[in-house]
C-alpha positions in Angstrom: 3.4 -51.7 -85.2 0.5 -54.9 -84.8 0.0 -56.9 -87.6 -3.3 -56.4 -88.8 -4.5 -59.6 -87.5 -4.7 -58.1 -84.3 -7.0 -55.1 -85.5 -10.9 -55.8 -84.5 -11.3 -52.2 -86.4 -10.2 -51.6 -89.8 -10.3 -47.7 -88.8 -8.2 -48.0 -86.1 -5.1 -50.6 -88.2 -5.1 -48.1 -90.9 -4.8 -45.5 -88.5 -1.9 -47.0 -86.9 -0.4 -47.6 -90.2 -0.4 -44.0 -91.7 0.8 -42.4 -87.8 3.8 -45.5 -88.6 4.4 -44.2 -91.3 4.8 -41.0 -90.0 7.1 -41.5 -88.3 9.8 -43.7 -90.7 9.4 -40.5 -92.8 7.7 -38.0 -95.1 4.3 -39.7 -95.3 1.3 -38.2 -96.4 -2.6 -38.3 -96.6 -2.5 -37.3 -100.2 0.3 -40.2 -101.0 -1.5 -42.6 -99.2 -4.5 -41.7 -101.1 -2.5 -41.6 -104.2 -1.4 -45.1 -103.7 -4.8 -46.5 -103.1 -6.0 -45.1 -106.0 -8.4 -42.2 -104.6 -8.4 -38.8 -106.2 -9.6 -37.6 -103.2 -6.5 -36.2 -100.9 -7.6 -36.6 -97.7 -10.4 -39.5 -98.1 -8.5 -42.3 -96.3 -8.1 -39.3 -93.3 -12.0 -39.5 -93.1 -12.1 -43.1 -93.5 -10.0 -43.1 -89.9 -11.9 -40.7 -88.4 -15.0 -42.6 -88.9 -16.2 -40.4 -91.1 -16.9 -42.6 -93.9 -16.5 -46.2 -94.6 -13.9 -48.5 -97.3 -16.6 -49.5 -99.7 -15.7 -53.3 -101.3 -14.4 -52.9 -104.4 -11.8 -50.5 -102.8 -10.4 -52.9 -100.6 -8.4 -54.3 -102.1 -6.5 -51.5 -102.8 -5.8 -50.4 -99.9 -4.9 -53.5 -98.4 -2.2 -53.4 -101.6 -1.2 -49.5 -100.5 -0.6 -51.1 -97.3 1.5 -53.6 -98.6 -1.0 -56.7 -97.1 -0.9 -60.1 -99.0 -2.5 -63.5 -98.8 -3.1 -64.0 -95.1 -3.1 -61.0 -94.3 -4.9 -59.4 -97.3 -8.3 -62.2 -96.9 -8.3 -60.8 -92.9 -8.3 -57.2 -94.2 -11.7 -57.5 -96.4 -13.1 -59.0 -93.5 -11.9 -56.9 -91.5 -13.9 -54.3 -93.3 -16.4 -56.5 -94.5 -17.2 -57.1 -90.1 -17.1 -53.1 -89.1 -19.4 -52.3 -92.3 -21.9 -54.4 -92.3 -25.8 -54.0 -90.9 -27.1 -57.1 -90.5 -25.5 -59.8 -87.7 -25.1 -62.7 -90.0 -22.6 -61.1 -91.9 -21.0 -59.5 -89.2 -20.9 -63.7 -88.2 -19.6 -64.4 -90.9 -16.9 -62.4 -91.6 -15.9 -62.7 -87.6 -15.7 -66.3 -87.7 -14.1 -66.0 -91.0 -10.9 -63.4 -88.8 -11.2 -66.3 -86.0 -10.2 -68.8 -88.7 -7.7 -67.3 -90.6 -5.7 -65.8 -86.8 -6.0 -69.2 -86.1 -4.3 -71.0 -89.2 -1.4 -68.2 -88.3 -0.9 -68.9 -84.3 -2.8 -65.4 -83.5 -6.3 -65.3 -81.7 -7.8 -62.7 -81.7 -11.7 -63.0 -82.0 -12.5 -65.6 -79.9 -15.5 -67.9 -81.4 -16.7 -69.8 -78.5 -19.1 -67.4 -78.2 -21.0 -68.1 -81.1 -20.4 -71.5 -80.2 -22.3 -70.9 -76.1 -24.9 -68.5 -77.5 -26.1 -70.6 -80.7 -28.2 -73.1 -79.0 -30.3 -73.0 -76.0 -28.5 -76.5 -75.2 -25.4 -75.2 -74.1 -26.9 -72.6 -70.9 -29.5 -75.3 -70.4 -26.9 -78.1 -70.2 -24.5 -76.2 -68.2 -27.3 -75.5 -65.0 -28.4 -78.9 -65.9 -24.8 -81.4 -65.4 -24.4 -80.0 -62.0 -27.7 -80.8 -60.2 -26.9 -85.0 -61.9 -24.0 -86.0 -60.9 -23.1 -89.3 -62.3 -26.4 -89.3 -64.9 -25.2 -90.3 -68.5 -26.2 -88.1 -71.7 -29.4 -89.9 -72.5 -30.5 -89.4 -69.2 -30.2 -85.2 -69.1 -31.6 -85.3 -73.0 -34.4 -86.6 -71.5 -34.6 -84.6 -68.9 -35.1 -81.6 -72.0 -38.3 -80.3 -72.2 -37.3 -79.1 -75.9 -35.5 -82.0 -78.1 -31.9 -82.6 -77.8 -30.2 -85.7 -78.7 -28.3 -88.1 -76.3 -25.1 -87.6 -78.6 -25.7 -83.3 -78.5 -25.7 -83.5 -75.3 -21.9 -85.5 -74.7 -20.5 -82.9 -76.8 -21.6 -80.1 -75.5 -20.9 -81.1 -72.5 -17.0 -81.6 -73.7 -17.2 -78.1 -74.9 -18.1 -76.5 -71.6 -15.4 -78.6 -69.6 -12.8 -77.3 -72.9 -14.2 -73.4 -72.6 -13.8 -73.0 -69.3 -18.1 -72.9 -68.5 -17.9 -76.3 -66.5 -15.5 -77.9 -64.6 -15.1 -81.4 -64.9 -14.8 -83.2 -60.5 -15.0 -86.8 -61.9 -16.5 -89.3 -64.1 -19.5 -87.6 -64.9 -19.4 -85.1 -62.2 -20.1 -81.2 -63.1 -19.7 -78.1 -61.4 -19.9 -74.3 -62.8 -17.3 -72.3 -62.9 -17.3 -68.6 -61.7 -16.4 -67.7 -65.9 -20.4 -66.9 -67.5 -19.1 -65.3 -70.4 -16.3 -66.1 -73.0 -16.2 -63.5 -76.5 -14.4 -60.4 -77.1 -16.8 -57.1 -77.5 -17.4 -57.8 -81.0 -18.5 -61.2 -80.7 -21.2 -61.2 -78.1 -23.7 -58.8 -79.2 -24.0 -60.9 -81.8 -24.4 -64.5 -80.2 -26.4 -62.6 -77.8 -28.6 -61.2 -80.0 -29.2 -64.5 -81.9 -30.0 -66.8 -78.3 -32.7 -63.7 -77.0 -34.6 -65.2 -80.7 -34.2 -68.4 -79.9 -35.4 -68.0 -76.4 -38.3 -65.7 -77.4 -39.0 -68.9 -79.7 -39.5 -71.4 -77.0 -41.2 -68.8 -74.7 -44.0 -68.4 -77.5 -44.3 -72.5 -77.7 -44.2 -72.7 -73.8 -47.9 -70.5 -74.1 -49.6 -73.5 -75.4 -47.0 -76.5 -74.0 -47.2 -75.6 -70.7 -50.3 -75.3 -68.0 -50.9 -72.1 -66.6 -49.6 -73.7 -63.0 -46.1 -74.9 -65.0 -46.0 -70.8 -66.4 -45.9 -67.7 -65.5 -46.5 -64.9 -67.8 -47.6 -61.5 -67.6 -47.3 -58.0 -69.7 -48.1 -55.0 -70.0 -48.4 -51.6 -72.5 -47.7 -48.3 -71.7 -46.5 -45.6 -72.8 -43.2 -44.0 -71.7 -40.7 -40.7 -72.2 -37.0 -41.3 -72.4 -36.1 -40.7 -69.4 -38.9 -43.4 -67.9 -37.8 -45.8 -69.9 -34.1 -45.3 -69.2 -35.5 -46.0 -65.9 -37.8 -49.4 -66.4 -34.5 -50.5 -68.3 -32.2 -50.0 -65.5 -35.3 -52.0 -63.1 -35.3 -54.4 -65.1 -31.5 -55.1 -64.9 -31.7 -54.7 -61.0 -35.1 -57.2 -60.7 -32.6 -59.9 -63.5 -29.9 -59.6 -60.2 -32.0 -60.1 -57.7 -33.5 -63.0 -59.7 -30.4 -64.2 -59.5 -29.4 -64.0 -56.0 -33.0 -65.6 -55.0 -32.0 -69.0 -56.7 -28.2 -68.8 -56.1 -29.1 -68.9 -52.1 -31.1 -72.2 -52.6 -28.8 -75.2 -53.0 -31.5 -78.0 -54.2 -31.9 -76.3 -57.3 -34.2 -79.6 -59.4 -35.4 -77.7 -62.2 -33.9 -75.5 -65.3 -35.8 -72.6 -66.3 -35.9 -69.7 -67.8 -37.1 -65.8 -67.5 -37.0 -63.9 -70.7 -37.2 -59.8 -69.5 -38.7 -58.8 -73.0 -39.4 -54.1 -72.9 -40.0 -53.0 -76.7 -41.4 -50.2 -78.6 -44.3 -51.0 -81.0 -44.8 -47.8 -82.3 -42.6 -45.0 -83.3 -41.5 -41.7 -81.4 -44.0 -39.3 -81.6 -43.0 -36.1 -83.0 -45.4 -33.5 -81.9 -48.5 -33.9 -79.8 -51.5 -34.4 -81.4 -55.2 -32.3 -80.7 -57.8 -32.9 -81.3 
């Protein structure tokens, strides 16, 4: 059976543990539950099926019943916290702690590079800007950014982008983009990307007053839709984004980094029944 450090879902880990114990000899859900201090003989079966979750006070008991101790028990605690959490901030903290424990014990399970890349506008912007400024030093790049970034930050970010595989260094102060656009697990990326969406939305709000109308293009519409129309519109926005990227990539003389936000979200609850006058 794999180490707990290789799991990203505690329900699956517990199911694998049960299956392994069952394969090696007589073992029942009743026995598993009893060893973890549960009076219900099938509660942990429901947990493994995803129909119930472990409460925080019982994590240590279940970990002990499965023979987890020290860093493995710590990882299991963070794993349960991550899977059960509703808030992105809690999920992120647990995921980063899982990574820390895993890396300390030589097992790379979850990739924190995604969090670092998406934690600030500076990373994707500098990834686009650096190849356009061959020979430029960090101070030059910092001065070109509309939002404040220090030369020291630029230097550190460039080093990260090269190390993580987002940029390739072709010579002294010369960079090119790699094909790699994202690094990270499927568990990490949604949390990291939501943080980026929030930051970019705040930048867009500031842009309304910061730039003149000929420097920016803002448009929007308020509309009523059904679910089918929403799905079609969402796909159109995705296709539009791909078309925009294709247009930008067709030109080799880029001289500025821009950001496009596609924002399509509900402003009312769904009306369950038609209202008639």
